[in-house]
C-alpha positions as CSV (number, residue, x, y, z in Angstrom):
1,X,49.7,114.4,-110.2
2,X,48.0,112.8,-113.4
3,X,49.2,109.8,-114.9
4,X,50.1,111.3,-118.1
5,X,52.5,113.9,-116.3
6,X,54.0,110.9,-114.0
7,X,54.9,109.1,-117.2
8,X,56.3,112.0,-118.8
9,X,58.4,112.5,-115.7
10,X,59.4,109.1,-115.7
11,X,60.6,109.0,-119.4
12,X,62.8,112.1,-118.7
13,X,64.5,110.4,-115.9
14,X,65.2,107.3,-118.0
15,X,66.4,109.3,-120.8
16,X,68.9,111.7,-118.4
17,X,70.2,108.2,-117.0
18,X,71.3,107.0,-120.4
19,X,74.3,109.4,-120.7
20,X,75.5,108.4,-117.6
21,X,75.3,104.7,-118.1
22,X,77.0,105.3,-121.4
23,X,79.9,106.9,-119.9
24,X,80.3,104.2,-117.2
25,X,80.3,101.6,-120.1
26,X,82.8,103.6,-122.0
27,X,85.0,104.2,-118.9
28,X,85.1,100.4,-118.5
29,X,86.0,99.7,-122.4
30,X,88.7,101.9,-121.9
31,X,90.2,100.6,-118.6
32,X,90.1,97.1,-120.4
33,X,91.9,98.3,-123.5
34,X,94.7,99.8,-121.4
35,X,95.1,96.9,-119.1
36,X,95.0,94.1,-121.6
37,X,98.4,95.6,-123.2
38,X,100.2,94.5,-120.0
39,X,98.5,91.3,-118.8
40,X,100.5,88.2,-120.3
41,X,99.6,84.6,-120.9
42,X,101.9,82.1,-119.1
43,X,102.3,78.5,-120.2
44,X,104.3,76.2,-118.0
45,X,105.7,73.0,-118.8
46,X,106.5,70.1,-116.2
47,X,108.4,67.0,-116.4
48,X,105.8,63.9,-116.9
49,X,103.1,66.5,-118.1
50,X,102.6,66.6,-121.9
51,X,100.2,69.5,-121.7
52,X,101.4,73.0,-120.4
53,X,99.8,74.4,-117.2
54,X,98.0,77.8,-117.7
55,X,98.4,81.3,-115.9
56,X,98.8,84.9,-116.3
57,X,101.2,87.5,-115.4
58,X,101.4,91.6,-115.0
59,X,104.1,93.4,-116.9
60,X,105.7,95.4,-113.8
61,X,108.9,96.8,-115.8
62,X,109.6,97.6,-119.7
63,X,112.6,95.6,-119.4
64,X,110.9,92.3,-118.8
65,X,109.8,91.9,-114.9
66,X,106.5,90.1,-114.8
67,X,104.7,89.4,-111.6
68,X,102.5,86.3,-111.3
69,X,101.5,83.8,-108.5
70,X,104.2,81.3,-107.3
71,X,101.9,78.3,-107.7
72,X,101.5,79.1,-111.5
73,X,105.2,78.5,-112.1
74,X,106.2,76.3,-109.1
75,X,107.5,72.8,-110.2
76,X,107.9,74.1,-113.8
77,X,111.0,73.2,-115.9
78,X,110.1,75.6,-118.5
79,X,107.9,79.0,-118.4
80,X,106.6,80.5,-121.7
81,X,105.3,84.0,-121.7
82,X,103.1,85.2,-124.5
83,X,102.6,88.7,-125.0
84,X,99.5,90.3,-126.5
85,X,101.5,91.6,-129.7
86,X,102.1,87.7,-130.5
87,X,105.6,87.5,-129.2
88,X,106.9,84.8,-127.1
89,X,109.6,84.3,-124.7
90,X,111.1,81.6,-122.3
91,X,111.2,83.3,-119.0
92,X,113.4,82.7,-116.2
93,X,112.1,82.3,-112.7
94,X,113.8,85.4,-110.9
95,X,112.8,84.6,-107.5
96,X,109.7,83.1,-105.6
97,X,107.9,83.8,-102.2
98,X,106.2,80.8,-102.0
99,X,104.6,81.6,-98.6
100,X,103.0,84.6,-100.0
101,X,102.1,83.2,-103.5
102,X,104.1,85.6,-105.8
103,X,106.8,85.0,-108.2
104,X,108.8,87.4,-110.5
105,X,109.6,86.3,-113.9
106,X,112.6,87.7,-116.0
107,X,112.1,87.8,-120.1
108,X,114.9,89.4,-122.2
109,X,112.8,92.1,-123.9
110,X,112.8,96.0,-123.7
111,X,110.1,98.5,-124.2
112,X,107.4,96.5,-123.0
113,X,104.1,98.3,-121.6
114,X,104.0,98.5,-118.1
115,X,101.1,98.2,-115.7
116,X,99.3,101.2,-114.2
117,X,99.6,100.7,-110.4
118,X,96.8,101.5,-108.2
119,X,96.3,101.8,-104.6
120,X,94.7,98.8,-103.0
121,X,94.3,100.6,-99.7
122,X,91.7,102.7,-101.5
123,X,89.5,100.0,-102.8
124,X,86.0,100.3,-101.3
125,X,83.5,97.8,-100.7
126,X,81.0,97.6,-103.4
127,X,83.1,99.3,-106.3
128,X,83.4,97.6,-109.7
129,X,86.4,95.8,-110.5
130,X,87.8,93.8,-113.8
131,X,89.6,90.7,-113.7
132,X,92.0,90.0,-116.7
133,X,93.5,86.7,-117.3
134,X,93.4,83.3,-119.0
135,X,90.9,81.2,-117.4
136,X,90.9,77.5,-118.9
137,X,93.2,79.0,-121.5
138,X,90.8,81.5,-123.1
139,X,93.3,84.0,-123.5
140,X,92.6,87.8,-122.7
141,X,89.3,87.0,-120.7
142,X,87.5,89.7,-119.2
143,X,85.2,89.5,-116.3
144,X,83.4,92.5,-114.4
145,X,82.3,92.1,-110.9
146,X,81.9,93.9,-107.6
147,X,84.4,94.0,-104.5
148,X,82.5,92.1,-101.8
149,X,84.9,91.8,-99.2
150,X,88.3,93.5,-97.8
151,X,90.9,91.8,-95.7
152,X,90.0,88.5,-96.1
153,X,92.0,85.6,-94.8
154,X,92.0,82.3,-96.7
155,X,94.0,79.1,-96.3
156,X,94.2,76.8,-98.9
157,X,96.9,74.7,-100.9
158,X,99.0,74.9,-97.8
159,X,99.1,78.7,-98.0
160,X,97.9,81.3,-95.4
161,X,96.7,84.3,-97.6
162,X,96.0,87.6,-95.5
163,X,94.0,90.7,-96.2
164,X,92.8,89.7,-99.6
165,X,90.3,91.4,-101.7
166,X,87.0,89.2,-102.5
167,X,85.2,89.7,-105.7
168,X,82.5,88.1,-107.5
169,X,84.2,89.0,-111.0
170,X,84.7,85.2,-112.5
171,X,88.4,83.9,-111.5
172,X,89.0,80.6,-112.8
173,X,92.1,78.0,-113.3
174,X,94.4,80.2,-115.7
175,X,93.1,83.5,-114.2
176,X,95.9,83.2,-111.5
177,X,98.6,85.8,-111.6
178,X,96.4,88.2,-113.7
179,X,95.3,91.8,-113.0
180,X,92.2,92.8,-110.9
181,X,91.9,96.4,-112.1
182,X,89.8,99.2,-111.4
183,X,87.7,101.7,-113.7
184,X,90.8,103.9,-114.2
185,X,92.5,100.9,-115.4
186,X,94.8,100.7,-112.7
187,X,96.0,97.2,-111.0
188,X,94.7,97.0,-107.5
189,X,95.2,93.1,-106.9
190,X,96.9,90.1,-108.5
191,X,94.2,87.5,-109.1
192,X,95.1,84.4,-106.8
193,X,92.4,82.0,-106.2
194,X,88.7,81.0,-106.5
195,X,87.5,79.3,-103.1
196,X,84.5,76.9,-103.2
197,X,84.5,76.0,-99.5
198,X,85.9,73.2,-97.3
199,X,86.3,69.9,-98.8
200,X,83.1,68.6,-96.7
201,X,80.4,70.1,-94.7
202,X,79.1,72.7,-97.3
203,X,77.8,72.7,-100.8
204,X,80.4,74.1,-103.0
205,X,80.1,77.8,-103.0
206,X,80.3,80.1,-106.2
207,X,81.5,83.7,-106.9
208,X,84.2,83.7,-104.3
209,X,87.2,85.0,-106.1
210,X,90.3,86.7,-104.3
211,X,93.3,88.8,-105.1
212,X,96.4,89.8,-103.4
213,X,96.3,93.6,-103.0
214,X,98.5,95.1,-105.3
215,X,100.3,97.5,-102.2
216,X,101.9,94.4,-100.5
217,X,102.7,92.6,-104.0
218,X,104.5,95.7,-105.4
219,X,106.4,95.9,-102.0
220,X,107.4,92.4,-102.2
221,X,108.4,92.5,-106.0
222,X,110.9,95.4,-105.2
223,X,112.7,93.1,-103.0
224,X,112.5,90.4,-105.1
225,X,114.0,92.6,-107.9
226,X,117.2,93.6,-106.0
227,X,118.2,90.1,-105.0
228,X,119.5,88.5,-108.0
229,X,119.5,84.5,-108.1
230,X,123.2,83.0,-107.9
231,X,122.3,80.7,-110.9
232,X,120.6,83.1,-113.2
233,X,123.5,83.3,-115.4
234,X,123.9,79.4,-115.8
235,X,121.0,78.7,-118.4
236,X,120.4,74.8,-119.0
237,X,119.4,73.5,-122.4
238,X,115.8,71.8,-122.7
239,X,114.6,69.4,-125.3
240,X,111.1,68.7,-123.9
241,X,110.9,64.8,-124.1
242,X,110.8,62.0,-121.6
243,X,112.1,58.5,-122.3
244,X,113.6,55.1,-121.1
245,X,116.4,52.9,-122.0
246,X,115.4,50.9,-125.3
247,X,115.2,47.1,-124.6
248,X,115.1,44.2,-127.2
249,X,111.4,43.7,-126.0
250,X,110.6,47.3,-126.2
251,X,111.9,47.5,-129.5
252,X,110.0,44.4,-130.8
253,X,106.8,45.8,-129.3
254,X,107.3,49.1,-131.3
255,X,108.6,47.6,-134.3
256,X,111.9,49.4,-134.0
257,X,114.9,47.9,-135.9
258,X,117.3,49.7,-133.4
259,X,118.4,47.8,-130.6
260,X,119.9,50.3,-128.4
261,X,119.0,54.1,-127.5
262,X,116.2,56.1,-125.7
263,X,112.6,55.0,-126.3
264,X,110.4,58.3,-126.1
265,X,107.6,57.9,-123.6
266,X,106.2,61.4,-123.7
267,X,106.6,64.5,-125.5
268,X,105.9,68.0,-124.0
269,X,103.4,70.0,-125.8
270,X,104.9,73.0,-127.7
271,X,108.7,72.2,-126.8
272,X,111.5,72.0,-129.2
273,X,111.0,68.0,-129.5
274,X,107.4,68.5,-130.4
275,X,108.2,71.4,-133.0
276,X,111.0,68.9,-134.6
277,X,108.4,66.2,-135.0
278,X,109.3,63.7,-132.4
279,X,106.6,61.4,-131.5
280,X,106.1,58.9,-128.5
281,X,107.4,55.5,-129.6
282,X,110.4,56.9,-131.6
283,X,114.1,55.9,-130.7
284,X,116.7,58.4,-130.1
285,X,119.9,56.8,-131.1
286,X,122.5,59.7,-131.9
287,X,122.8,63.2,-131.1
288,X,124.9,65.1,-133.9
289,X,126.4,61.5,-134.8
290,X,127.2,60.6,-131.2
291,X,125.6,57.4,-130.4
292,X,123.1,57.4,-127.5
293,X,122.7,54.3,-125.7
294,X,121.0,55.3,-122.5
295,X,118.9,58.1,-120.9
296,X,121.9,59.1,-118.6
297,X,124.2,59.4,-122.0
298,X,121.7,61.5,-123.8
299,X,121.3,63.8,-120.8
300,X,125.2,64.3,-120.7
301,X,125.4,65.2,-124.4
302,X,122.4,67.4,-124.0
303,X,124.1,69.2,-121.1
304,X,127.3,69.9,-123.2
305,X,125.1,72.4,-125.1
306,X,123.5,75.8,-124.5
307,X,120.0,77.1,-124.9
308,X,119.6,78.2,-128.7
309,X,122.1,75.5,-130.1
310,X,120.9,73.4,-132.9
311,X,121.4,69.9,-132.7
312,X,120.3,66.6,-135.0
313,X,118.8,63.9,-133.5
314,X,119.0,60.4,-135.2
315,X,115.7,58.8,-134.4
316,X,114.3,55.5,-135.5
317,X,110.5,55.3,-136.1
318,X,109.7,51.5,-136.8
319,X,112.0,50.5,-139.4
320,X,112.7,54.0,-140.7
321,X,116.0,56.1,-139.7
322,X,115.4,59.8,-140.0
323,X,117.3,62.8,-139.0
324,X,115.4,65.6,-137.0
325,X,117.0,69.0,-136.6
326,X,116.1,70.5,-133.2
327,X,116.7,73.8,-131.7
328,X,117.2,73.5,-127.9
329,X,115.5,75.9,-125.7
330,X,116.2,77.0,-122.0
331,X,115.0,75.7,-118.6
332,X,113.4,78.5,-116.3
333,X,114.6,77.3,-113.1
């Protein structure tokens, strides 16, 4: 066969492959378009931590049930869920199965887009998968990879994970609780962790992401839905600040004219307190006209209110006394 004929055949082969590659790319794009509608962003607020924690979740039911990892919401006083349409909700932690690193959240919403559930038993070594979530806070990030292992057992963070799906699709902090989907846009796993190896003895590994198979996750989620938490009806209000009793010395240090009250030592990002403009160094001296002398007194007054109530805080900022209206949010657990 002469060179010109060989070259012509090679060109024909390459041209024939172009439509196939284009079809695969279009399939991947459509899968992402479907799946991103029901992957949510999760932000958690914990005592003593001004900045929120980051995670992801998957909408299981149109009436507001969302699946995520237990480690995403564990210890959080308030859990915020942000949908792709821009709406935000304070979620209740419905139930947690910490030993399996899964949690079910509930938001008061209806008509939500629901995840298409695949069959993780049919996942094959070498197939293409797509991870969707909020790694490091980059909302709605999509990474594509390959299934590099099945039935993997990993022990980390005190959890013994079993039968995980291994992938080299990039999974990072914030991806946890998001979806691992196939090219049909079906969830085959819940992204759980990235493993870098033991703390000593090895160089840090890369490209070792793991997801909980959706079959086992769905089975557990159905059990969690049917068992309603006893305290779900009792919602506690959340202000989103930490403080200490104001002393004469602290008042002098911050130039505060008041001598009794609660000195604000931290404000949680995006909390009702932050939205109202409360700052570290402010002194809260009254709530709706009732004098606040100590931290326990402030907590007792707040406990008499319900989430959604509007209150007015009397705050001293240096030598200035200001009134700040605040709408209380609710605690998640």
